[in-house]
Jmol script that loads the backbone (N, CA, C; Angstrom):
load data "model"
ATOM      1  N   MET A   1     184.872 -84.724  42.377  1.00  0.00           N
ATOM      2  CA  MET A   1     184.581 -86.009  43.025  1.00  0.00           C
ATOM      3  C   MET A   1     185.872 -86.768  43.327  1.00  0.00           C
ATOM      4  N   GLN A   2     186.829 -86.657  42.416  1.00  0.00           N
ATOM      5  CA  GLN A   2     188.076 -87.406  42.591  1.00  0.00           C
ATOM      6  C   GLN A   2     188.824 -86.970  43.849  1.00  0.00           C
ATOM      7  N   ASP A   3     188.825 -85.664  44.141  1.00  0.00           N
ATOM      8  CA  ASP A   3     189.532 -85.167  45.319  1.00  0.00           C
ATOM      9  C   ASP A   3     188.966 -85.754  46.608  1.00  0.00           C
ATOM     10  N   ILE A   4     187.633 -85.819  46.704  1.00  0.00           N
ATOM     11  CA  ILE A   4     186.983 -86.398  47.883  1.00  0.00           C
ATOM     12  C   ILE A   4     187.394 -87.862  48.030  1.00  0.00           C
ATOM     13  N   SER A   5     187.413 -88.588  46.908  1.00  0.00           N
ATOM     14  CA  SER A   5     187.778 -89.999  46.925  1.00  0.00           C
ATOM     15  C   SER A   5     189.192 -90.193  47.444  1.00  0.00           C
ATOM     16  N   PHE A   6     190.105 -89.306  47.013  1.00  0.00           N
ATOM     17  CA  PHE A   6     191.477 -89.423  47.488  1.00  0.00           C
ATOM     18  C   PHE A   6     191.560 -89.214  48.994  1.00  0.00           C
ATOM     19  N   ILE A   7     190.806 -88.255  49.513  1.00  0.00           N
ATOM     20  CA  ILE A   7     190.813 -87.985  50.953  1.00  0.00           C
ATOM     21  C   ILE A   7     190.309 -89.211  51.718  1.00  0.00           C
ATOM     22  N   VAL A   8     189.193 -89.761  51.277  1.00  0.00           N
ATOM     23  CA  VAL A   8     188.617 -90.940  51.935  1.00  0.00           C
ATOM     24  C   VAL A   8     189.589 -92.112  51.848  1.00  0.00           C
ATOM     25  N   ASP A   9     190.173 -92.295  50.648  1.00  0.00           N
ATOM     26  CA  ASP A   9     191.079 -93.412  50.441  1.00  0.00           C
ATOM     27  C   ASP A   9     192.298 -93.307  51.345  1.00  0.00           C
ATOM     28  N   GLU A  10     192.844 -92.106  51.487  1.00  0.00           N
ATOM     29  CA  GLU A  10     194.011 -91.929  52.334  1.00  0.00           C
ATOM     30  C   GLU A  10     193.684 -92.237  53.798  1.00  0.00           C
ATOM     31  N   SER A  11     192.488 -91.909  54.230  1.00  0.00           N
ATOM     32  CA  SER A  11     192.135 -92.187  55.621  1.00  0.00           C
ATOM     33  C   SER A  11     192.019 -93.686  55.871  1.00  0.00           C
ATOM     34  N   PHE A  12     191.645 -94.453  54.851  1.00  0.00           N
ATOM     35  CA  PHE A  12     191.549 -95.908  55.010  1.00  0.00           C
ATOM     36  C   PHE A  12     192.912 -96.586  54.869  1.00  0.00           C
ATOM     37  N   THR A  13     193.701 -96.165  53.879  1.00  0.00           N
ATOM     38  CA  THR A  13     194.900 -96.929  53.526  1.00  0.00           C
ATOM     39  C   THR A  13     196.190 -96.270  53.974  1.00  0.00           C
ATOM     40  N   GLY A  14     196.168 -94.964  54.237  1.00  0.00           N
ATOM     41  CA  GLY A  14     197.351 -94.256  54.664  1.00  0.00           C
ATOM     42  C   GLY A  14     198.276 -93.851  53.534  1.00  0.00           C
ATOM     43  N   TYR A  15     197.914 -94.117  52.292  1.00  0.00           N
ATOM     44  CA  TYR A  15     198.736 -93.657  51.174  1.00  0.00           C
ATOM     45  C   TYR A  15     197.838 -93.258  50.023  1.00  0.00           C
ATOM     46  N   ARG A  16     198.377 -92.453  49.112  1.00  0.00           N
ATOM     47  CA  ARG A  16     197.620 -91.963  47.970  1.00  0.00           C
ATOM     48  C   ARG A  16     197.770 -92.942  46.810  1.00  0.00           C
ATOM     49  N   THR A  17     196.680 -93.494  46.350  1.00  0.00           N
ATOM     50  CA  THR A  17     196.726 -94.422  45.219  1.00  0.00           C
ATOM     51  C   THR A  17     196.772 -93.650  43.910  1.00  0.00           C
ATOM     52  N   GLU A  18     197.212 -94.314  42.878  1.00  0.00           N
ATOM     53  CA  GLU A  18     197.295 -93.720  41.541  1.00  0.00           C
ATOM     54  C   GLU A  18     196.020 -94.055  40.783  1.00  0.00           C
ATOM     55  N   GLY A  19     195.319 -93.025  40.349  1.00  0.00           N
ATOM     56  CA  GLY A  19     194.208 -93.260  39.438  1.00  0.00           C
ATOM     57  C   GLY A  19     192.853 -93.317  40.107  1.00  0.00           C
ATOM     58  N   PHE A  20     191.867 -92.862  39.355  1.00  0.00           N
ATOM     59  CA  PHE A  20     190.499 -92.697  39.822  1.00  0.00           C
ATOM     60  C   PHE A  20     189.851 -94.039  40.153  1.00  0.00           C
ATOM     61  N   LEU A  21     189.988 -95.012  39.256  1.00  0.00           N
ATOM     62  CA  LEU A  21     189.332 -96.306  39.416  1.00  0.00           C
ATOM     63  C   LEU A  21     189.873 -97.043  40.639  1.00  0.00           C
ATOM     64  N   VAL A  22     191.182 -97.055  40.772  1.00  0.00           N
ATOM     65  CA  VAL A  22     191.813 -97.726  41.907  1.00  0.00           C
ATOM     66  C   VAL A  22     191.320 -97.126  43.220  1.00  0.00           C
ATOM     67  N   THR A  23     191.234 -95.790  43.259  1.00  0.00           N
ATOM     68  CA  THR A  23     190.776 -95.102  44.460  1.00  0.00           C
ATOM     69  C   THR A  23     189.365 -95.553  44.821  1.00  0.00           C
ATOM     70  N   HIS A  24     188.491 -95.614  43.827  1.00  0.00           N
ATOM     71  CA  HIS A  24     187.114 -95.993  44.111  1.00  0.00           C
ATOM     72  C   HIS A  24     187.007 -97.447  44.554  1.00  0.00           C
ATOM     73  N   ILE A  25     187.855 -98.311  44.007  1.00  0.00           N
ATOM     74  CA  ILE A  25     187.869 -99.697  44.459  1.00  0.00           C
ATOM     75  C   ILE A  25     188.301 -99.761  45.921  1.00  0.00           C
ATOM     76  N   HIS A  26     189.330 -98.982  46.276  1.00  0.00           N
ATOM     77  CA  HIS A  26     189.789 -98.950  47.668  1.00  0.00           C
ATOM     78  C   HIS A  26     188.685 -98.476  48.607  1.00  0.00           C
ATOM     79  N   VAL A  27     188.013 -97.398  48.220  1.00  0.00           N
ATOM     80  CA  VAL A  27     186.948 -96.854  49.071  1.00  0.00           C
ATOM     81  C   VAL A  27     185.819 -97.859  49.201  1.00  0.00           C
ATOM     82  N   PHE A  28     185.429 -98.488  48.096  1.00  0.00           N
ATOM     83  CA  PHE A  28     184.352 -99.473  48.122  1.00  0.00           C
ATOM     84  C   PHE A  28     184.744-100.657  48.988  1.00  0.00           C
ATOM     85  N   THR A  29     185.951-101.159  48.794  1.00  0.00           N
ATOM     86  CA  THR A  29     186.407-102.319  49.562  1.00  0.00           C
ATOM     87  C   THR A  29     186.457-101.994  51.045  1.00  0.00           C
ATOM     88  N   ALA A  30     186.962-100.809  51.362  1.00  0.00           N
ATOM     89  CA  ALA A  30     187.072-100.421  52.766  1.00  0.00           C
ATOM     90  C   ALA A  30     185.699-100.294  53.415  1.00  0.00           C
ATOM     91  N   SER A  31     184.745 -99.681  52.711  1.00  0.00           N
ATOM     92  CA  SER A  31     183.411 -99.522  53.306  1.00  0.00           C
ATOM     93  C   SER A  31     182.709-100.875  53.408  1.00  0.00           C
ATOM     94  N   LEU A  32     182.938-101.750  52.434  1.00  0.00           N
ATOM     95  CA  LEU A  32     182.381-103.098  52.488  1.00  0.00           C
ATOM     96  C   LEU A  32     182.986-103.859  53.664  1.00  0.00           C
ATOM     97  N   PHE A  33     184.302-103.735  53.835  1.00  0.00           N
ATOM     98  CA  PHE A  33     184.999-104.384  54.945  1.00  0.00           C
ATOM     99  C   PHE A  33     184.462-103.891  56.283  1.00  0.00           C
ATOM    100  N   ASN A  34     184.233-102.588  56.395  1.00  0.00           N
ATOM    101  CA  ASN A  34     183.667-102.034  57.627  1.00  0.00           C
ATOM    102  C   ASN A  34     182.302-102.647  57.926  1.00  0.00           C
ATOM    103  N   LYS A  35     181.460-102.819  56.901  1.00  0.00           N
ATOM    104  CA  LYS A  35     180.136-103.420  57.092  1.00  0.00           C
ATOM    105  C   LYS A  35     180.261-104.866  57.552  1.00  0.00           C
ATOM    106  N   ILE A  36     181.217-105.590  56.964  1.00  0.00           N
ATOM    107  CA  ILE A  36     181.421-106.989  57.355  1.00  0.00           C
ATOM    108  C   ILE A  36     181.867-107.064  58.818  1.00  0.00           C
ATOM    109  N   VAL A  37     182.774-106.176  59.206  1.00  0.00           N
ATOM    110  CA  VAL A  37     183.258-106.150  60.592  1.00  0.00           C
ATOM    111  C   VAL A  37     182.103-105.875  61.552  1.00  0.00           C
ATOM    112  N   ILE A  38     181.238-104.910  61.187  1.00  0.00           N
ATOM    113  CA  ILE A  38     180.085-104.588  62.028  1.00  0.00           C
ATOM    114  C   ILE A  38     179.154-105.801  62.145  1.00  0.00           C
ATOM    115  N   LEU A  39     178.898-106.466  61.015  1.00  0.00           N
ATOM    116  CA  LEU A  39     178.063-107.667  61.040  1.00  0.00           C
ATOM    117  C   LEU A  39     178.687-108.743  61.929  1.00  0.00           C
ATOM    118  N   ASP A  40     179.998-108.956  61.774  1.00  0.00           N
ATOM    119  CA  ASP A  40     180.712-109.958  62.566  1.00  0.00           C
ATOM    120  C   ASP A  40     180.576-109.683  64.058  1.00  0.00           C
ATOM    121  N   SER A  41     180.788-108.440  64.441  1.00  0.00           N
ATOM    122  CA  SER A  41     180.756-108.141  65.880  1.00  0.00           C
ATOM    123  C   SER A  41     179.351-108.271  66.443  1.00  0.00           C
ATOM    124  N   SER A  42     178.318-107.962  65.638  1.00  0.00           N
ATOM    125  CA  SER A  42     176.960-108.138  66.150  1.00  0.00           C
ATOM    126  C   SER A  42     176.603-109.625  66.258  1.00  0.00           C
ATOM    127  N   MET A  43     177.142-110.459  65.371  1.00  0.00           N
ATOM    128  CA  MET A  43     176.958-111.909  65.476  1.00  0.00           C
ATOM    129  C   MET A  43     177.601-112.431  66.762  1.00  0.00           C
ATOM    130  N   GLU A  44     178.804-111.958  67.044  1.00  0.00           N
ATOM    131  CA  GLU A  44     179.513-112.379  68.260  1.00  0.00           C
ATOM    132  C   GLU A  44     178.743-111.990  69.510  1.00  0.00           C
ATOM    133  N   LEU A  45     178.157-110.811  69.493  1.00  0.00           N
ATOM    134  CA  LEU A  45     177.354-110.376  70.640  1.00  0.00           C
ATOM    135  C   LEU A  45     176.163-111.301  70.859  1.00  0.00           C
ATOM    136  N   LYS A  46     175.506-111.689  69.764  1.00  0.00           N
ATOM    137  CA  LYS A  46     174.344-112.582  69.890  1.00  0.00           C
ATOM    138  C   LYS A  46     174.754-113.950  70.430  1.00  0.00           C
ATOM    139  N   LYS A  47     175.917-114.453  69.971  1.00  0.00           N
ATOM    140  CA  LYS A  47     176.390-115.756  70.436  1.00  0.00           C
ATOM    141  C   LYS A  47     176.674-115.740  71.927  1.00  0.00           C
ATOM    142  N   SER A  48     177.236-114.641  72.412  1.00  0.00           N
ATOM    143  CA  SER A  48     177.665-114.596  73.815  1.00  0.00           C
ATOM    144  C   SER A  48     176.502-114.385  74.779  1.00  0.00           C
ATOM    145  N   GLN A  49     175.374-113.954  74.274  1.00  0.00           N
ATOM    146  CA  GLN A  49     174.230-113.723  75.170  1.00  0.00           C
ATOM    147  C   GLN A  49     173.517-115.023  75.538  1.00  0.00           C
TER     148      GLN A  49
END
end "model"
wireframe off; spacefill off
backbone 0.3
color backbone group
């Protein structure tokens, strides 16, 4: 599981973090951030219509 996390983390941050917990926090934060961005852009679309 750790290897997959490192791959995902590197694609988000561009560098390899030290440690399992840190990696999972990065992956969680990045996926949460992506969801927020998606929500934001759909709100903007509704406002402009």
